[in-house]
C-alpha positions as CSV (number, residue, x, y, z in Angstrom):
1,M,-15.0,-9.6,-3.8
2,I,-13.7,-8.1,-0.4
3,S,-10.6,-9.4,0.8
4,S,-9.6,-9.8,4.5
5,G,-6.7,-7.8,4.8
6,R,-4.6,-9.1,1.9
7,H,-4.4,-7.7,-1.5
8,P,-5.3,-10.2,-4.2
9,K,-2.0,-9.5,-6.2
10,K,0.9,-11.4,-4.6
11,A,3.5,-8.5,-5.6
12,I,1.5,-5.9,-4.0
13,A,0.5,-7.9,-1.0
14,E,4.3,-8.2,-0.2
15,A,4.8,-4.7,-0.7
16,I,2.0,-3.9,1.7
17,K,3.6,-6.3,4.2
18,H,6.8,-4.3,3.7
19,A,5.0,-1.0,4.4
20,R,3.5,-2.3,7.5
21,E,6.9,-3.7,8.8
22,Q,8.1,-0.2,8.2
23,G,5.5,1.2,10.6
24,L,3.4,2.9,8.0
25,I,-0.3,2.6,8.6
26,V,-2.5,0.5,5.9
27,I,-6.2,1.1,5.8
28,E,-8.1,-1.4,3.6
29,R,-11.2,0.8,2.4
30,H,-12.7,-0.3,-0.7
31,G,-14.4,1.9,-3.1
32,G,-14.5,1.6,-6.8
33,H,-11.2,0.3,-7.9
34,R,-9.2,1.4,-4.8
35,W,-8.2,-1.2,-2.4
36,G,-6.9,1.0,0.5
37,V,-4.4,3.6,1.3
38,I,-1.2,3.6,3.0
39,V,-0.6,6.5,5.3
40,C,2.4,7.9,6.9
41,M,1.2,9.3,10.4
42,R,4.0,11.8,10.9
43,C,3.9,13.9,7.7
44,K,0.3,12.7,6.7
45,G,1.6,11.2,3.4
46,R,-0.9,9.0,1.5
47,F,-0.4,6.5,-1.2
48,S,-3.5,4.9,-2.7
49,V,-3.4,1.2,-3.7
50,W,-5.4,0.1,-6.5
51,C,-7.3,-3.5,-6.7
52,T,-6.8,-3.9,-10.4
53,P,-3.3,-2.5,-11.4
54,R,-2.3,-3.2,-15.1
55,V,1.1,-4.4,-14.0
56,P,1.0,-5.3,-10.3
57,E,5.0,-5.3,-10.3
58,N,5.1,-1.7,-11.2
59,D,2.7,-0.6,-8.4
60,A,4.4,-2.8,-5.8
61,A,7.7,-0.8,-6.9
62,K,5.9,2.5,-6.3
63,I,4.9,1.3,-2.7
64,H,8.6,0.4,-2.0
65,R,9.3,3.9,-3.0
66,F,6.7,5.3,-0.9
67,C,8.0,3.6,2.1
68,A,11.8,4.5,1.4
69,R,10.7,8.3,1.1
70,H,8.9,8.0,4.6
71,R,11.5,5.9,6.3
72,E,12.6,8.6,8.4
73,C,9.0,9.8,9.2
74,S,8.0,6.7,11.1
């Protein structure tokens, strides 16, 4: 099932929204189990977002950590 810009897991969808607010680029590109990628345009850092994580809250926390590490970049 292809979504229209929103991740199917609520915790991850909120983390992606936070990443967008921080100025990071979110590219929704489905391939296998990957939902998309979060990219820091200044340092070219990338974080893959998976569609079917075992524990969505853990992946959401990883997205928040990625945002915190790249806060100064954006």
